[in-house]
N, C-alpha and C positions, 0 to 999 in steps of 0.2 A: 629555293623553297623545298625541293624534293630531289634527293639523290642518296642512294640508288632508289629504284622504283619502290614506292610505298613508304619510304623513310623520309619524314618531314623534319626540317631543320628547326630545332628548338630555339636556336639563336634568331631565326626569322620570326618566330612567334613573339619573342621578347622585343625585337625591333618593331614589329607591328603594334604591339601593346604600347611601347614607348611613343611611337608616332601618333597613335590615337590620343594618348594623354596630352602630348604637346599641342596637337590640333584642337582638342577640346578646350584647353586653357586659353587658346588664342582665337576661338570662334571660327576655325577653319574646318571645312567638311571634305572628307576623302572619298574618292572613287577608286575602288580596288580593282586592279587588273592583273590577276596572277598568271597570265600567259604572255610572255614577251616573244611574239612570233617573228620579230624582225630578223633574227639570225637562225631560225629553225632550219632553213634550207641549207645555208652554208655550213652550219655547225651541227647538222642533224645527228652525226654519230656521237656527239657529246650530250644529247638530250636523253631523258629517261625513257622516251618512247622507242629509241633505237634498240634493235636486238643486240647491238654491241654492248649495251648496258643492262641487259635483261628485259628490255622492253618488247612489245609485241610486233613491231613492224620493222622491215628492213629498208624502207624507202619512205621519205616524207610524203610522197604522193598517196600513200595508203592511209594517212592520218584520219580523214573523215569517213573512211570505209570500215575501220576497225572497231568492233564492239568493245575490245579490250582498251583501246585508247579512250573511247567514250567513258568507260568506267574509271579509268585513271583521271580523266578530267573531272568527273563527278566527285571522285575521292579528293582531288585537290580543292575543289570548291567547298566541299564539306569541311575540310581542314581549315580553310580560311574563314568560313562562316562560324565554325565552332570557336576559333580563336577570337573573332570579333565579339561573339555573343558572351564569351567568358570574361570579357573585359568590362571594367567599370566605366570605360570611356567609349563604349560601342556607339553612343549617339553621334560621335564624330564621323561615322561612316555614312555617307549619303547613299551609296549604292555599289553594285558590282557590275563589272563588264564581263561578258562571256568572252570566249577566245578572241584576242585582239586581232582586228583586221581579218576576220575569218573568211571574208569574201574575196580576198586578194589572191590573184594568181601568181604573185611574185614569190610567195614562199611555198606554195603547193599547187599542183594541178591534178585534180582527180580525173577528169575526163576532158577530151578535146572539144566536145560539144558543150558550149557554155551553159545551155539550159539544163542539160543532164547533170553537169557539174554542180550547178546551183541547187538542183533537187537533192543531191547527195549531201551537200554542205548544210542546207537548210534543215534537213531531217535530223542530222547530228546536232546542230545548234538548238533546234527546237526541243530535243530531248534533254540537252544540258540545261537549257533555260528553265524547263519545267522542274528539273531537279533543284536548281537554285531557288526558284520560287517556293518550292515545297519546304525548304529549310528556313527561309527568311522572307516573310511577306511584308516586313516593316521597312525595307529598304528598296530603292529603285533597282530595277533590272535594266541595264543599259546595253545597247547594241553598237559596238565600235566597228564601223565599216569604211571602205575606201571608194566604193562605186560612186562616180559622179552622176551617172544616169542609169540607175538599176532598172532592169527589164526582166520580163518573164518570171520564172520561179524566184529569182533573187528579189525582184521588186515586191512580189506577193509576200515573201517572208519578212520584208522590212516595213512595207507601207500598208499592207492590208491585213494586219494581224494585231492581236492584243497581247502577244507574247512579251513584248518589251514595253517599258514605260517611256523610253525615249531612244532615239537614234543619236549616236555621236559620230557624225561623219568626219572622217579625216580627209579633208579635201586638199589634194596635192595638185594645185593649179600652176600654170607657168610662172606666175609672180612669186610663189613661195616654194615651188619645187626646185627651181634653178634661179635663185634671185640674182646671180651674177649675169644672167641673160636678160634681166628685166631692164627695158630701155628707159623706164621712168627715173627721174632724178630723185624723187621722193618714193622710196621703195614700198611703203605701206599703202599707197594709194591704189596701185595696180590690183591688189587682192580684192579690195572693195569693188572696183569696177568689174572684175571678172565675176 
């Protein structure tokens, strides 16, 4: 979607517009998530945030502490929202996710103290969410998280706020995280029980 920093891919805009058209024709609604954090840790030097590519940070653990990264995230969401709003098929978009799995320590660790870490992350996400809301009040603002049992500052940012319209928990439980270790003969049943 963006490479190098600040240069957004026109082919991605065309792809998104085509996708919205196809979804509108079929009655499908999209949730847009323009941050695929799954590989940010392992492939950090390939991201636009890395100093190796003109980005502002030299380590992925600086992600939520950098005001420049926050601005880059705002710029990315602005580009996505502008692309959606410029389309005749914008009604196919149900909502936007902020940074995917922003609460996960698997791709970045800001602080060793979990509550201090959560405060830094939630401040960043709150500012990004406010930006998204200011640009598009007609679509849902969704919070994609991984915490099974959020506590402290993390719980407050997810459960005691009106920042988001809905939480989209990505629950990685034993039955679906490692299905090969699931002792049930019918694999789908274990997730429901958990």
